[in-house]
C-alpha positions in Angstrom: 99.1 75.1 141.1 101.8 76.4 138.8 101.6 80.0 137.6 100.4 80.6 134.1 103.4 81.5 131.9 102.9 83.6 128.8 103.2 81.6 125.6 105.6 82.6 122.9 104.2 83.4 119.4 105.6 80.2 118.1 103.9 78.1 120.8 100.6 79.7 120.2 100.9 79.5 116.4 101.6 75.8 116.7 98.4 75.1 118.5 96.0 77.4 116.8 93.6 76.3 114.0 94.8 77.5 110.6 93.4 77.9 107.1 95.3 77.4 103.9 97.6 80.4 103.4 96.9 80.6 99.7 93.2 80.5 100.2 93.4 83.2 102.8 95.6 85.5 100.6 93.5 85.0 97.5 90.2 85.6 99.5 91.6 88.8 100.9 92.7 89.9 97.4 89.2 89.2 96.1 87.8 91.4 98.9 90.2 94.3 98.0 89.4 93.9 94.3 85.7 94.0 95.0 86.1 97.2 97.1 88.0 98.8 94.3 85.2 97.9 91.9 82.4 99.1 94.2 83.9 102.2 95.7 86.1 103.4 92.7 88.1 105.9 94.8 91.3 104.4 96.3 91.1 106.7 99.4 87.6 105.3 100.1 88.9 101.7 99.8 91.7 102.6 102.3 89.1 103.8 104.7 86.9 100.8 104.3 89.8 98.4 104.8 90.8 100.2 108.0 87.2 100.1 109.2 87.0 96.3 108.4 90.3 95.8 110.3 89.0 97.8 113.2 85.9 95.6 113.4 88.0 92.5 113.2 90.4 93.8 115.9 87.7 94.5 118.5 86.7 90.8 118.3 90.1 89.2 117.7 91.5 90.6 121.0 89.3 88.2 122.9 90.8 85.2 121.1 94.3 86.6 121.5 93.9 87.0 125.3 92.3 83.6 125.7 94.8 81.6 123.7 98.1 83.4 124.4 98.0 83.5 128.3 99.5 87.0 128.1 99.0 89.0 131.3 98.3 92.7 131.4 101.1 94.7 129.8 102.8 97.2 132.1 103.3 99.9 129.5 102.9 100.7 125.8 106.4 99.4 125.0 105.6 96.0 126.4 102.3 96.1 124.5 104.1 96.8 121.2 106.5 93.9 121.8 103.6 91.5 122.5 101.8 92.6 119.3 105.0 92.1 117.3 106.2 88.8 118.7 103.0 87.1 119.8 100.0 88.7 117.9 101.5 88.7 114.4 102.9 85.2 114.9 99.6 83.9 116.2 97.4 85.2 113.5 99.7 85.6 110.4 102.6 83.3 111.2 105.1 86.1 111.0 107.0 88.2 113.5 107.6 91.9 113.5 110.3 94.0 115.0 109.6 97.1 117.1 111.8 100.0 116.4 111.9 103.8 116.1 110.7 104.7 119.6 110.2 108.4 120.2 111.7 110.0 123.3 108.6 109.7 125.5 107.8 106.1 124.5 104.4 106.9 122.9 105.2 106.1 119.3 107.0 103.2 117.6 107.2 101.3 114.3 106.3 97.7 113.7 108.4 96.4 110.8 107.3 93.2 109.0 109.9 91.5 107.0 107.3 89.2 105.4 103.6 89.8 104.9 101.4 86.9 103.8 98.6 89.2 102.7 100.7 90.3 99.7 101.6 87.0 98.1 100.6 87.0 94.4 99.9 90.9 94.5 101.1 93.5 92.1 99.4 96.9 92.3 98.5 98.5 89.0 99.3 102.1 88.3 95.7 103.1 88.9 96.0 101.9 92.5 99.3 103.6 93.6 97.5 105.4 96.5 96.1 102.1 97.8 97.4 100.8 101.2 96.6 97.2 100.3 97.2 95.9 103.8 95.3 98.7 105.6 93.2 96.1 107.3 96.2 95.4 109.6 96.3 99.0 110.8 92.6 98.7 111.7 93.1 95.4 113.4 95.8 96.8 115.7 93.8 100.0 116.4 90.6 98.0 117.2 92.4 95.5 119.4 94.3 98.2 121.4 91.1 100.2 121.9 89.5 97.1 123.5 92.4 97.1 126.1 92.0 100.8 126.8 94.6 102.3 124.5 93.4 104.9 121.9 95.9 104.7 119.1 96.6 106.0 115.6 98.1 103.4 113.2 99.5 104.4 109.8 101.6 102.9 107.1 105.0 104.4 106.7 106.6 102.0 104.2 105.0 99.4 101.9 107.0 96.9 99.7 104.1 97.0 97.2 105.0 100.7 96.7 108.7 100.0 96.2 109.9 100.3 99.8 112.3 97.8 101.4 109.9 96.7 104.2 106.4 96.9 105.6 106.4 99.5 108.4 103.4 100.5 110.5 103.7 103.5 112.8 101.7 103.0 116.0 101.1 106.1 118.1 99.5 106.0 121.6 97.1 108.9 121.7 95.5 108.2 125.1 95.5 105.5 127.8 91.9 105.3 128.8 91.3 104.4 132.4 89.0 101.5 133.0 85.7 102.5 134.5 83.5 100.1 136.3 79.8 100.3 135.6 78.8 100.0 139.2 80.0 102.0 142.3 81.2 99.9 145.2 79.1 100.5 148.3 81.2 101.0 151.4 
């Protein structure tokens, strides 16, 4: 039997079920708008979007692992590359670049040139503190936690705020060792 070869983001994206991009974008926008109406405080909306993303991420990782044929990553650098090249492509149809590694390889930036969540979006002056795509930081944090990586994910740059790109800072806080629920009897 031939060994299983990891699939590229393009190959996975070509074979995954998709929804209409405009429907997805507008539905996400309606969710953010409703949160702004219900919660009133922009910082609370940011927290809620992050929590929603986290809940999505802890479930999305199963689909990602099942459909991408990606084997266990050796280190955090490889994990970041897989997220950027396969994960973003598989679920959003875009790729990201991994840059700005710190000296010990525990922190990097994921830079998105394109972000389908922000099509048709302009932030009003009253929402300047809003991280509109904060759901993405939660998704990454939740998915990595399910593969034993405790992380902190924050937005550094956001084109909706006038920056030149979308940049997420991903910092590995702790590599959690896997524990088995049962002890092996010798």
